[in-house]
C-alpha positions as CSV (number, residue, x, y, z in Angstrom):
1,X,131.7,56.6,82.7
2,X,129.6,59.9,82.7
3,X,129.4,59.9,78.9
4,X,131.5,63.5,79.1
5,X,133.8,64.2,76.2
6,X,137.5,64.4,78.2
7,X,138.9,66.2,75.4
8,X,136.5,68.7,75.2
9,X,137.7,71.4,78.3
10,X,136.4,74.6,76.5
11,X,132.7,74.3,77.5
12,X,130.7,73.2,80.5
13,X,129.3,69.7,80.5
14,X,127.1,67.4,82.5
15,X,126.8,64.0,82.6
16,X,125.6,61.2,84.9
17,X,127.0,57.7,86.3
18,X,124.8,55.1,87.7
19,X,126.7,52.8,90.4
20,X,125.8,50.3,93.2
21,X,127.3,50.9,96.5
22,X,126.4,48.3,99.3
23,X,123.7,47.3,97.0
24,X,122.1,50.7,97.0
25,X,121.7,52.3,93.6
26,X,123.4,55.4,93.5
27,X,123.2,58.2,90.8
28,X,126.2,60.6,90.5
29,X,125.6,64.0,88.7
30,X,128.6,65.4,87.0
31,X,129.3,68.9,86.4
32,X,132.4,70.3,84.5
33,X,133.5,74.1,84.1
34,X,136.6,75.2,82.2
35,X,138.7,77.5,84.4
36,X,141.9,79.7,83.8
37,X,143.7,77.1,85.1
38,X,141.8,73.7,84.4
39,X,138.6,72.1,84.5
40,X,136.6,72.2,87.9
41,X,134.5,68.9,88.5
42,X,131.5,69.1,91.0
43,X,129.6,66.0,91.9
44,X,125.9,65.5,93.5
45,X,125.4,62.5,94.9
46,X,121.6,61.0,95.3
47,X,120.5,57.9,96.8
48,X,118.1,56.5,94.5
49,X,116.9,53.7,97.1
50,X,115.9,56.5,99.4
51,X,113.6,59.2,97.6
52,X,110.0,58.2,97.8
53,X,109.8,58.9,101.7
54,X,106.9,59.6,103.8
55,X,106.4,63.5,105.0
56,X,107.3,62.3,108.7
57,X,110.5,60.9,107.1
58,X,111.2,64.4,105.7
59,X,110.8,65.9,108.5
60,X,107.2,67.4,108.7
61,X,105.9,67.6,112.4
62,X,102.5,67.4,113.3
63,X,101.3,70.7,112.5
64,X,102.8,71.0,109.3
65,X,101.8,67.6,108.1
66,X,98.1,68.9,108.3
67,X,98.7,71.8,106.1
68,X,100.6,69.6,103.9
69,X,97.6,67.2,103.8
70,X,95.2,69.7,103.1
71,X,97.5,71.3,100.3
72,X,98.0,68.3,98.2
73,X,94.6,66.9,98.7
74,X,93.0,69.9,97.1
75,X,91.8,68.6,93.6
76,X,93.3,71.9,91.5
77,X,95.7,74.7,92.3
78,X,99.3,75.5,92.5
79,X,101.9,74.4,95.1
80,X,105.2,75.8,95.2
81,X,108.1,74.6,97.3
82,X,111.1,77.0,97.6
83,X,114.5,77.0,98.7
84,X,117.9,77.4,97.6
85,X,119.8,74.6,95.2
86,X,120.3,71.2,97.4
87,X,117.8,72.3,99.9
88,X,115.4,69.0,98.7
89,X,112.6,70.4,96.8
90,X,112.8,67.7,94.4
91,X,112.6,65.2,97.1
92,X,109.5,66.9,99.0
93,X,107.7,67.1,95.1
94,X,108.2,63.1,94.6
95,X,106.8,62.5,98.4
96,X,103.9,64.7,97.4
97,X,103.5,62.5,94.1
98,X,104.3,59.2,95.4
99,X,101.1,60.4,98.2
100,X,99.2,61.2,95.4
101,X,100.0,58.5,93.1
102,X,96.6,56.0,92.9
103,X,95.6,54.0,90.0
104,X,92.8,56.3,88.8
105,X,94.8,59.5,88.5
106,X,96.9,60.3,85.6
107,X,100.2,61.7,87.0
108,X,103.0,63.7,84.6
109,X,106.0,65.6,85.3
110,X,108.4,67.7,83.4
111,X,111.9,67.5,84.5
112,X,115.3,68.7,84.3
113,X,116.6,66.3,84.4
114,X,114.8,63.1,85.6
115,X,116.1,62.9,89.3
116,X,114.3,59.3,90.3
117,X,111.6,57.1,88.1
118,X,108.4,56.9,89.8
119,X,106.3,53.8,89.3
120,X,102.9,54.9,87.6
121,X,104.2,58.3,86.8
122,X,104.7,59.5,83.4
123,X,108.3,61.3,83.3
124,X,109.6,63.7,80.7
125,X,112.9,65.3,80.8
126,X,112.9,68.5,78.7
127,X,115.3,68.7,75.8
128,X,116.0,72.2,74.5
129,X,117.6,71.1,71.4
130,X,114.8,69.4,70.4
131,X,112.5,72.4,71.4
132,X,111.1,70.4,74.6
133,X,111.2,73.1,77.2
134,X,109.4,73.0,80.4
135,X,106.6,75.7,78.7
136,X,106.3,73.6,75.7
137,X,106.1,70.3,77.8
138,X,103.5,71.7,80.1
139,X,101.2,72.8,76.5
140,X,101.6,69.2,75.6
141,X,100.4,67.9,79.0
142,X,97.2,69.7,78.4
143,X,96.4,67.7,75.7
144,X,97.2,64.4,77.8
145,X,94.0,64.2,80.4
146,X,96.4,65.0,83.4
147,X,95.0,64.8,86.9
148,X,98.1,66.2,88.4
149,X,101.0,67.7,86.9
150,X,104.7,68.1,88.3
151,X,106.7,70.8,86.9
152,X,110.3,70.6,87.8
153,X,111.0,74.2,88.0
154,X,109.2,77.6,87.4
155,X,112.2,79.5,85.5
156,X,110.2,82.4,83.6
157,X,107.2,83.9,83.2
158,X,106.0,81.6,80.2
159,X,106.3,78.7,82.3
160,X,104.9,80.2,85.6
161,X,101.8,81.5,83.7
162,X,100.9,77.9,81.6
163,X,101.4,76.4,85.1
164,X,98.8,79.0,86.9
165,X,96.4,78.5,83.8
166,X,96.8,74.7,84.2
167,X,95.8,74.9,87.7
168,X,92.6,77.2,86.8
169,X,91.5,74.3,84.6
170,X,90.9,71.8,86.9
171,X,94.4,70.5,87.8
172,X,96.8,70.0,90.5
173,X,100.4,71.8,89.7
174,X,103.1,70.8,91.5
175,X,106.4,73.1,91.2
176,X,109.7,74.4,92.7
177,X,110.8,78.1,92.5
178,X,113.8,79.8,93.6
179,X,113.3,81.9,96.2
180,X,114.6,82.1,100.1
181,X,111.2,82.1,102.0
182,X,107.7,81.2,101.5
183,X,106.3,84.8,101.5
184,X,109.5,85.6,98.8
185,X,107.9,83.3,96.5
186,X,105.2,85.7,96.0
187,X,107.2,88.6,95.1
188,X,109.5,86.2,92.7
189,X,106.0,85.4,90.7
190,X,105.2,89.2,90.9
191,X,109.0,90.2,89.6
192,X,108.0,87.7,86.6
193,X,104.9,90.0,85.6
194,X,102.5,87.4,86.7
195,X,99.4,89.3,87.6
196,X,98.3,89.2,91.3
197,X,94.5,88.0,90.4
198,X,96.3,85.0,89.0
199,X,98.4,84.3,91.9
200,X,95.6,84.6,94.4
201,X,93.4,82.5,92.0
202,X,95.7,79.6,91.7
203,X,98.3,79.6,94.3
204,X,96.9,77.2,97.3
205,X,100.3,77.3,99.6
206,X,104.0,77.7,99.7
207,X,106.3,75.3,101.4
208,X,109.9,76.8,101.8
209,X,112.8,74.7,103.1
210,X,116.4,73.6,104.0
211,X,118.5,70.7,104.8
212,X,120.0,70.0,108.2
213,X,122.5,67.3,109.3
214,X,120.7,64.8,112.0
215,X,122.7,63.8,115.0
216,X,123.5,60.4,114.8
217,X,121.5,58.2,116.9
218,X,124.1,55.8,117.8
219,X,126.3,58.3,119.6
220,X,123.9,60.7,120.6
221,X,124.3,62.6,124.1
222,X,122.6,65.2,125.9
223,X,124.2,68.0,127.8
224,X,123.2,71.1,129.5
225,X,122.9,74.3,127.2
226,X,125.1,76.8,127.9
227,X,124.2,80.5,128.3
228,X,125.2,81.1,124.3
229,X,123.1,78.3,123.0
230,X,120.3,79.4,125.3
231,X,120.4,82.9,123.6
232,X,120.5,81.6,120.5
233,X,117.8,79.1,121.0
234,X,116.0,82.2,122.6
235,X,115.2,81.0,125.8
236,X,115.7,82.4,129.4
237,X,119.4,82.0,130.4
238,X,118.1,80.9,133.8
239,X,116.3,77.9,132.6
240,X,117.7,74.8,132.7
241,X,118.0,73.2,129.1
242,X,119.0,69.8,127.5
243,X,120.0,69.6,124.0
244,X,122.1,66.9,122.2
245,X,125.0,66.3,119.9
246,X,127.0,63.5,118.8
247,X,130.2,62.2,120.3
248,X,131.2,60.7,116.9
249,X,131.5,57.0,116.2
250,X,132.2,54.6,113.5
251,X,128.7,54.7,112.1
252,X,128.9,58.6,111.2
253,X,132.5,58.3,110.4
254,X,133.3,60.6,114.0
255,X,131.3,63.2,112.4
256,X,128.2,63.2,115.0
257,X,125.8,63.4,112.2
258,X,124.2,60.8,110.3
259,X,122.0,61.5,107.4
260,X,119.5,64.7,107.1
261,X,116.3,66.3,107.7
262,X,114.2,69.0,106.4
263,X,113.3,72.2,108.2
264,X,110.0,73.9,106.7
265,X,107.9,77.0,107.0
266,X,104.5,76.6,105.0
267,X,102.6,79.6,103.9
268,X,98.8,79.0,103.3
269,X,97.1,81.4,100.8
270,X,94.1,82.3,103.0
271,X,91.5,85.1,102.1
272,X,93.5,87.6,103.9
273,X,96.7,86.7,102.6
274,X,95.0,86.9,99.1
275,X,93.6,90.5,100.1
276,X,97.1,91.6,100.6
277,X,98.1,90.3,97.7
278,X,95.8,91.9,95.4
279,X,96.3,95.5,97.2
280,X,99.9,95.1,96.6
281,X,101.0,94.7,100.3
282,X,104.6,94.3,100.6
283,X,106.4,90.9,101.9
284,X,106.9,92.5,105.7
285,X,102.9,93.0,105.8
286,X,102.1,89.6,104.3
287,X,104.2,88.0,106.9
288,X,103.0,89.5,109.3
289,X,99.4,88.1,108.5
290,X,100.9,84.7,108.2
291,X,102.6,84.9,111.5
292,X,99.1,86.0,112.9
293,X,97.5,83.1,111.5
294,X,100.2,80.4,112.8
295,X,102.5,80.1,110.5
296,X,105.9,78.6,111.8
297,X,108.9,80.2,110.6
298,X,112.2,78.2,109.7
299,X,113.7,79.2,112.7
300,X,110.9,78.3,114.8
301,X,110.9,74.5,113.2
302,X,114.3,74.3,113.8
303,X,114.6,75.1,117.3
304,X,111.5,72.8,118.0
305,X,113.9,70.1,116.1
306,X,117.1,71.2,118.4
307,X,115.2,70.8,121.7
308,X,113.7,67.5,120.5
309,X,117.1,65.9,119.6
310,X,117.3,65.8,115.8
311,X,120.0,68.2,115.2
312,X,122.5,70.6,117.3
313,X,122.6,74.3,117.8
314,X,125.5,74.6,115.3
315,X,123.3,73.2,112.6
316,X,120.7,75.7,113.7
317,X,123.1,78.8,113.3
318,X,124.0,77.7,110.1
319,X,120.5,77.4,108.9
320,X,119.6,80.9,110.2
321,X,122.4,82.5,108.7
322,X,121.9,81.0,105.3
323,X,118.3,82.1,105.9
324,X,119.3,85.5,106.5
């Protein structure tokens, strides 16, 4: 079903299965790995009917929405979305593309693989055997008169430098990078031997994100937070605080959760941040300036979502531990 060779068990293989479940198109990504006992198989499940979502559905609040809109409405520059595998980075990129996708714009993407097909967007999938890499695809894009370019992932110095140079020549470039925090993305680029002046000249902002489970709306109940929960939330233990959880019902398979929601922190590359990067400031100094300028951290964002009844303290603790 997944076009994987079932008789080949010596090497890793990747495949995909397309099915309709409850009349919704579902894409199953299959990955196999040989082990000392047998093959290990992992599957990722992608709901293809639920990918072009608005920033509000992603979980971006009013404060973050203003920054998000400012970033993507800048005519040229580089916007990075960072986070671990499975944190929803590609969905955020697709949400950006969906918002930017107008008839008078030429949108090009280079991906590995193409997660979802976007109407009106020219999408290419890398094929390293044929010589089509992120870097070579980006070079070819420059001859296609693009307005907006999406690069699935910046994996190496060559791709980083081409993406940056594309952003400096009048194109808006969107991409992902493996970094744990928004500020950490700057260090990651420097570790790739990208010159600091190129970073400050091109990067508009960095969005760091995680995914948390949403409380099921069909069985959500409120309760008074106990002392431990108040401490975890950073709230005075003498205050009365109402928080929420799901009791469990048929709609959520008795888990108390249904769906997922993004947790975000957004770093704007302001003149002050640029000055710190150019002066080789460390992550702590850059973070201090970003916080001074009003950056909301991942922890602050999820605390707000706990108090607003979107998720639970248990999910908050999991996210914070994963971030640390």
